[in-house]
TITI-640840 format. One record per residue (C-alpha): x, y, z; residue number from 0. Coordinates in pm, 1 decimal, m for minus. Layout:
REM residues N
REC          X          Y          Z    nr
REC          X          Y          Z   NUM
...
REM end
This chain:
REM residues 321
REC          X          Y          Z    nr
REC     1568.0    m5364.2     5352.6     0
REC     1777.9    m5311.2     5725.3     1
REC     1457.7    m5174.8     5850.3     2
REC     1255.1    m5486.2     5765.6     3
REC     1502.8    m5726.5     5896.9     4
REC     1546.2    m5561.1     6226.8     5
REC     1169.4    m5526.9     6234.8     6
REC     1147.2    m5945.1     6229.4     7
REC     1498.0    m5979.0     6478.8     8
REC     1388.2    m5747.5     6738.6     9
REC     1008.0    m5746.1     6751.1    10
REC      831.7    m6027.7     6893.0    11
REC      660.8    m6289.5     6734.4    12
REC      308.9    m6139.8     6706.3    13
REC      455.6    m5895.4     6433.3    14
REC      537.4    m6141.2     6231.0    15
REC      197.2    m6121.8     6082.8    16
REC      313.9    m5859.2     5848.8    17
REC      560.6    m6089.7     5645.4    18
REC      376.7    m6311.9     5357.7    19
REC      493.1    m6603.1     5204.5    20
REC      739.2    m6598.6     4931.7    21
REC      536.1    m6734.5     4643.3    22
REC      300.1    m6429.3     4592.7    23
REC      572.7    m6237.7     4586.1    24
REC      769.7    m6408.3     4337.8    25
REC      475.6    m6418.5     4108.2    26
REC      446.6    m6014.6     4110.2    27
REC      868.5    m6050.9     4068.0    28
REC      786.2    m6230.7     3747.4    29
REC      497.4    m6002.0     3633.3    30
REC      737.3    m5749.8     3672.7    31
REC      995.0    m5834.1     3486.4    32
REC      839.8    m5933.1     3192.2    33
REC      642.2    m5570.5     3218.0    34
REC     1018.4    m5438.8     3213.9    35
REC     1168.2    m5641.4     2998.6    36
REC      889.4    m5557.6     2716.9    37
REC      979.5    m5194.4     2779.7    38
REC     1371.7    m5215.4     2749.9    39
REC     1281.3    m5439.6     2436.2    40
REC     1083.0    m5146.1     2296.9    41
REC     1296.3    m4904.0     2397.2    42
REC     1581.1    m5080.6     2226.4    43
REC     1459.1    m5086.9     1882.6    44
REC     1350.3    m4759.7     1893.8    45
REC     1688.2    m4665.9     1969.7    46
REC     1838.0    m4947.8     1686.8    47
REC     1572.1    m4760.0     1444.8    48
REC     1707.7    m4430.7     1446.9    49
REC     2086.9    m4564.6     1426.4    50
REC     1974.5    m4754.6     1124.4    51
REC     1768.5    m4447.6     1003.1    52
REC     2150.5    m4233.1     1066.4    53
REC     2293.4    m4538.3      874.4    54
REC     2099.8    m4481.8      586.5    55
REC     2163.0    m4095.9      567.7    56
REC     2549.3    m4214.0      544.0    57
REC     2433.1    m4375.8      245.2    58
REC     2223.8    m4158.4       80.7    59
REC     2441.2    m3879.1      147.7    60
REC     2723.9    m4049.1      m54.0    61
REC     2524.1    m4145.7     m331.1    62
REC     2417.2    m3776.6     m368.8    63
REC     2745.2    m3634.2     m373.4    64
REC     2804.7    m3904.3     m656.4    65
REC     2510.5    m3801.4     m847.1    66
REC     2614.6    m3432.9     m824.5    67
REC     2941.7    m3447.7     m919.3    68
REC     2895.9    m3761.7    m1227.2    69
REC     2580.4    m3658.3    m1357.9    70
REC     2586.7    m3255.3    m1358.7    71
REC     2755.4    m3203.3    m1654.4    72
REC     2761.9    m3050.2    m2015.2    73
REC     2664.4    m3390.7    m2190.6    74
REC     2341.9    m3325.7    m2303.6    75
REC     2367.4    m2970.3    m2298.9    76
REC     2384.3    m2782.4    m2689.8    77
REC     2489.6    m2450.6    m2510.7    78
REC     2762.9    m2566.6    m2262.0    79
REC     2846.8    m2373.6    m2014.9    80
REC     3226.0    m2316.4    m1849.8    81
REC     3357.0    m2594.8    m1611.0    82
REC     3388.6    m2291.4    m1306.1    83
REC     2997.9    m2287.4    m1335.0    84
REC     2985.3    m2651.3    m1329.2    85
REC     3172.1    m2677.9    m1007.6    86
REC     3023.7    m2404.0     m853.3    87
REC     2681.9    m2589.9     m888.7    88
REC     2874.4    m2868.5     m749.4    89
REC     3009.7    m2734.5     m449.8    90
REC     2629.4    m2548.2     m429.1    91
REC     2466.3    m2851.3     m376.2    92
REC     2680.4    m3047.8     m197.5    93
REC     2741.7    m2801.2       72.4    94
REC     2355.7    m2696.6      158.0    95
REC     2341.6    m3095.0      194.3    96
REC     2577.6    m3056.8      488.4    97
REC     2426.3    m2747.7      583.5    98
REC     2096.0    m3014.7      575.7    99
REC     2281.5    m3279.1      822.1   100
REC     2378.4    m3020.0     1110.8   101
REC     2021.9    m2836.2     1118.5   102
REC     1870.4    m3185.3     1099.0   103
REC     2072.7    m3293.5     1430.0   104
REC     2018.9    m2936.8     1588.6   105
REC     1629.1    m3002.1     1545.1   106
REC     1636.1    m3340.3     1729.7   107
REC     1815.8    m3233.5     2014.7   108
REC     1548.8    m2959.4     2097.6   109
REC     1403.0    m3137.0     2413.8   110
REC     1076.8    m3281.7     2415.8   111
REC      827.9    m3210.2     2714.5   112
REC      908.2    m3586.9     2800.9   113
REC     1262.5    m3595.7     2773.8   114
REC     1461.6    m3625.3     3104.8   115
REC     1638.5    m3271.7     3046.1   116
REC     1300.5    m3124.7     3005.4   117
REC     1125.7    m3259.8     3339.5   118
REC     1098.3    m3064.0     3655.6   119
REC     1245.8    m3182.2     4009.1   120
REC     1592.9    m3403.2     4069.9   121
REC     1533.6    m3612.6     3735.4   122
REC     1489.4    m3257.6     3517.2   123
REC     1837.7    m3103.5     3741.6   124
REC     2030.7    m3470.4     3697.4   125
REC     1976.9    m3483.8     3333.6   126
REC     2056.9    m3148.0     3245.0   127
REC     2398.9    m3242.1     3453.0   128
REC     2415.9    m3546.8     3281.1   129
REC     2401.3    m3342.1     2967.6   130
REC     2693.4    m3117.9     3051.8   131
REC     2894.3    m3417.6     3166.4   132
REC     2832.9    m3682.8     2909.8   133
REC     2637.9    m3536.2     2664.0   134
REC     2624.9    m3270.7     2408.4   135
REC     2791.7    m3075.0     2629.0   136
REC     3129.5    m3213.0     2575.3   137
REC     3141.7    m3045.5     2195.6   138
REC     3118.6    m2669.0     2111.7   139
REC     2745.1    m2600.2     2125.1   140
REC     2807.0    m2352.6     1838.7   141
REC     2888.3    m2628.5     1628.4   142
REC     2535.7    m2648.6     1440.4   143
REC     2544.8    m2271.3     1395.8   144
REC     2901.4    m2199.3     1231.8   145
REC     2846.4    m2554.1      981.4   146
REC     2530.3    m2333.3      866.1   147
REC     2697.0    m2011.9      835.9   148
REC     2966.5    m2228.3      652.8   149
REC     2827.2    m2408.8      411.0   150
REC     2503.5    m2157.1      360.2   151
REC     2520.4    m1813.3      196.6   152
REC     2464.2    m1528.3      405.0   153
REC     2144.0    m1438.4      243.3   154
REC     1994.7    m1794.9      166.9   155
REC     2132.0    m1860.5      584.2   156
REC     1901.7    m1617.5      705.6   157
REC     1613.7    m1728.6      487.7   158
REC     1611.9    m2062.4      599.7   159
REC     1712.8    m2041.2      945.7   160
REC     1389.6    m1855.9     1029.8   161
REC     1220.7    m2114.0      863.2   162
REC      996.1    m2341.4     1120.4   163
REC     1166.3    m2629.3      982.8   164
REC     1513.0    m2571.4      852.7   165
REC     1611.2    m2901.0      781.0   166
REC     1270.4    m2962.2      524.6   167
REC     1328.4    m2607.8      368.3   168
REC     1677.2    m2680.0      303.4   169
REC     1611.6    m3008.8       74.7   170
REC     1329.1    m2803.0      m51.9   171
REC     1555.3    m2559.2     m196.8   172
REC     1799.1    m2826.4     m373.4   173
REC     1464.2    m2965.5     m546.6   174
REC     1437.6    m2600.4     m697.5   175
REC     1825.4    m2604.5     m780.2   176
REC     1801.7    m2926.8     m935.4   177
REC     1479.9    m2771.6    m1169.3   178
REC     1715.9    m2463.4    m1226.8   179
REC     1971.0    m2766.7    m1360.1   180
REC     1766.7    m2935.2    m1568.9   181
REC     1632.9    m2611.8    m1777.3   182
REC     2018.8    m2507.4    m1796.8   183
REC     2019.4    m2895.9    m1993.5   184
REC     2338.7    m2965.0    m1731.7   185
REC     2104.8    m3291.9    m1658.1   186
REC     1881.9    m3475.8    m1867.8   187
REC     1507.3    m3592.6    m1717.8   188
REC     1630.3    m3904.0    m1614.4   189
REC     1889.1    m3774.8    m1405.5   190
REC     1656.0    m3525.4    m1274.6   191
REC     1443.1    m3771.4    m1164.8   192
REC     1759.7    m4003.5     m991.9   193
REC     1847.2    m3707.3     m853.3   194
REC     1486.2    m3601.5     m678.5   195
REC     1428.8    m3944.0     m573.6   196
REC     1741.2    m3911.3     m378.1   197
REC     1596.6    m3591.0     m209.6   198
REC     1267.5    m3799.6     m178.1   199
REC     1501.4    m4053.9       42.7   200
REC     1657.7    m3746.0      259.1   201
REC     1248.5    m3628.1      333.9   202
REC     1218.4    m4023.0      443.2   203
REC     1507.1    m4003.7      680.3   204
REC     1432.3    m3712.6      788.3   205
REC     1049.2    m3823.7      831.2   206
REC     1164.4    m4110.9     1067.0   207
REC     1359.8    m3966.0     1267.7   208
REC     1127.3    m3674.7     1374.6   209
REC      856.9    m3938.4     1421.1   210
REC     1071.5    m4155.1     1676.4   211
REC     1134.9    m3790.6     1842.2   212
REC      777.6    m3661.5     1874.7   213
REC      623.4    m3991.0     1941.7   214
REC      742.9    m4109.3     2280.2   215
REC      693.3    m4477.4     2406.0   216
REC      390.9    m4498.6     2545.8   217
REC      351.9    m4336.6     2871.5   218
REC      172.0    m4665.0     3010.5   219
REC      494.1    m4864.0     2955.6   220
REC      709.3    m4577.6     3031.7   221
REC      614.0    m4505.6     3357.6   222
REC      386.5    m4769.6     3511.4   223
REC      704.3    m5011.7     3540.4   224
REC      884.7    m4766.6     3753.2   225
REC      591.3    m4794.0     3977.4   226
REC      514.0    m5204.3     3951.8   227
REC      967.6    m5227.2     4047.2   228
REC      875.5    m5020.3     4368.6   229
REC      613.0    m5201.8     4473.6   230
REC      787.9    m5531.3     4397.9   231
REC     1089.3    m5373.8     4568.7   232
REC      867.5    m5325.4     4893.5   233
REC      699.5    m5644.3     4900.2   234
REC     1019.2    m5818.9     4907.8   235
REC     1185.5    m5803.4     5194.1   236
REC      876.3    m5904.9     5348.2   237
REC      855.6    m6241.3     5162.7   238
REC     1242.1    m6337.1     5171.4   239
REC     1356.7    m6253.6     5535.6   240
REC     1130.4    m6534.6     5650.6   241
REC     1266.8    m6754.4     5400.3   242
REC     1659.2    m6676.1     5506.9   243
REC     1551.5    m6754.8     5870.6   244
REC     1499.3    m7055.1     5799.5   245
REC     1912.1    m7043.9     5799.8   246
REC     1958.9    m6886.0     6143.4   247
REC     2011.1    m6543.1     6293.7   248
REC     2310.9    m6518.3     6054.2   249
REC     2080.4    m6619.1     5755.5   250
REC     1877.3    m6324.2     5850.4   251
REC     2130.6    m6072.9     5826.4   252
REC     2279.3    m6190.3     5521.0   253
REC     1943.6    m6154.2     5331.7   254
REC     2020.0    m5753.9     5334.3   255
REC     2292.6    m5794.4     5049.1   256
REC     2145.0    m6025.0     4906.2   257
REC     1790.8    m5803.2     4875.0   258
REC     1963.3    m5494.0     4795.0   259
REC     2122.7    m5659.8     4510.3   260
REC     1787.4    m5805.5     4378.6   261
REC     1654.1    m5470.0     4427.6   262
REC     1938.4    m5279.7     4278.8   263
REC     1899.7    m5506.6     3945.5   264
REC     1549.7    m5413.6     3863.3   265
REC     1624.7    m5060.8     3914.2   266
REC     1885.6    m5085.0     3676.2   267
REC     1707.1    m5251.9     3429.1   268
REC     1438.5    m5013.3     3466.4   269
REC     1673.8    m4701.1     3407.2   270
REC     1849.3    m4829.0     3150.6   271
REC     1471.1    m4912.4     2968.9   272
REC     1362.9    m4518.3     3057.9   273
REC     1734.1    m4359.8     2915.2   274
REC     1700.1    m4550.6     2596.0   275
REC     1391.2    m4493.9     2448.0   276
REC     1486.8    m4129.9     2350.8   277
REC     1769.1    m4171.4     2123.1   278
REC     1767.0    m3787.0     2060.8   279
REC     1800.0    m3613.9     2382.3   280
REC     2152.2    m3531.4     2380.3   281
REC     2289.5    m3796.6     2623.6   282
REC     2557.1    m4044.5     2653.0   283
REC     2380.6    m4316.9     2497.1   284
REC     2206.1    m4160.9     2232.8   285
REC     2314.9    m4188.2     1900.3   286
REC     2646.2    m4002.1     1774.4   287
REC     2499.0    m3783.7     1522.2   288
REC     2790.9    m3490.8     1567.4   289
REC     3053.0    m3790.4     1461.8   290
REC     2794.9    m3928.7     1163.2   291
REC     2795.0    m3574.1     1059.7   292
REC     3149.2    m3527.6     1000.5   293
REC     3201.3    m3842.4      845.4   294
REC     2950.1    m3719.5      578.6   295
REC     3098.9    m3395.6      595.1   296
REC     3483.7    m3530.9      551.1   297
REC     3325.7    m3785.7      263.1   298
REC     3179.5    m3513.6       46.9   299
REC     3456.2    m3249.2       71.1   300
REC     3680.6    m3520.8      m25.7   301
REC     3452.0    m3580.7     m363.4   302
REC     3449.8    m3191.9     m405.4   303
REC     3856.9    m3270.5     m427.5   304
REC     3892.7    m3058.5     m138.7   305
REC     4224.5    m3140.6       92.0   306
REC     4159.3    m2881.5      365.5   307
REC     3941.0    m3141.4      572.7   308
REC     3784.3    m3083.4      935.5   309
REC     3934.7    m3389.2     1162.6   310
REC     3667.8    m3657.7     1244.5   311
REC     3492.4    m3612.4     1569.1   312
REC     3682.1    m3772.0     1842.8   313
REC     3545.0    m3968.7     2174.5   314
REC     3524.2    m3762.2     2513.5   315
REC     3537.9    m3933.5     2830.4   316
REC     3502.3    m4241.4     2627.5   317
REC     3152.8    m4113.1     2456.1   318
REC     3130.5    m4039.4     2089.3   319
REC     2870.0    m3793.9     2020.2   320
REM end
């Protein structure tokens, strides 16, 4: 901006042919604003949908704890089993579900090629530093591994962790155990179907998360808006400086801060959309999956009658992960 103003002030009138009327520049600015606005709306929709999905996971998880505790019983069993065995089934099904939560979170945090931390150059290095300072680096990187080991038996843990999609196989294992419960008459057909329906809901929630994670905002919208913003900012001083020149010499120099502010607004709008389109990339503006996992974990453990509960995840540096 300063260079263009200096060019206008310190060169003779012969160079003023470089400056253009404001009207065509304003038309470009309006078009860019609409384009960036569409991108930001789409990015916000992706983020808000991700938050709604995790809200549904919270609700379905509580329903799962409820049906496991209250449906699995000797009510329809001609050969009753002891209460300790039923309690062991309750613990196994609920513990495995808690492991599913942390496994899903871990899988969603794996960087895709289009996410910022997986890019080259300044963008990638800045994003990785941003993650360490204001993202997943705020929490212990071992949290998922510890939780999986705690809530899965060693043999089951080693088998499931080697799967291509651990979260999918955990839910499949839950379905196998529901069949065993039916064979033992600890649940009837109706309860079996209702519990299986909740497992199907978990698959549905997981698939929705994977759709957002594995399909980016279309590149023609994600990338071209940055180019359009650059074009507009480049042209803006050539159209606005002559307008400010109508207010005299002081007006010309006052155009610099005004142009900088306008350009900054467009850049920030572009960056806001750019960093909102991927809600599972482990940065400060992500869905707080760890906090939600811990909330569900506490609720389910209380349903089991546990009193030694983990502490809720607290915000660090004003950021909740």
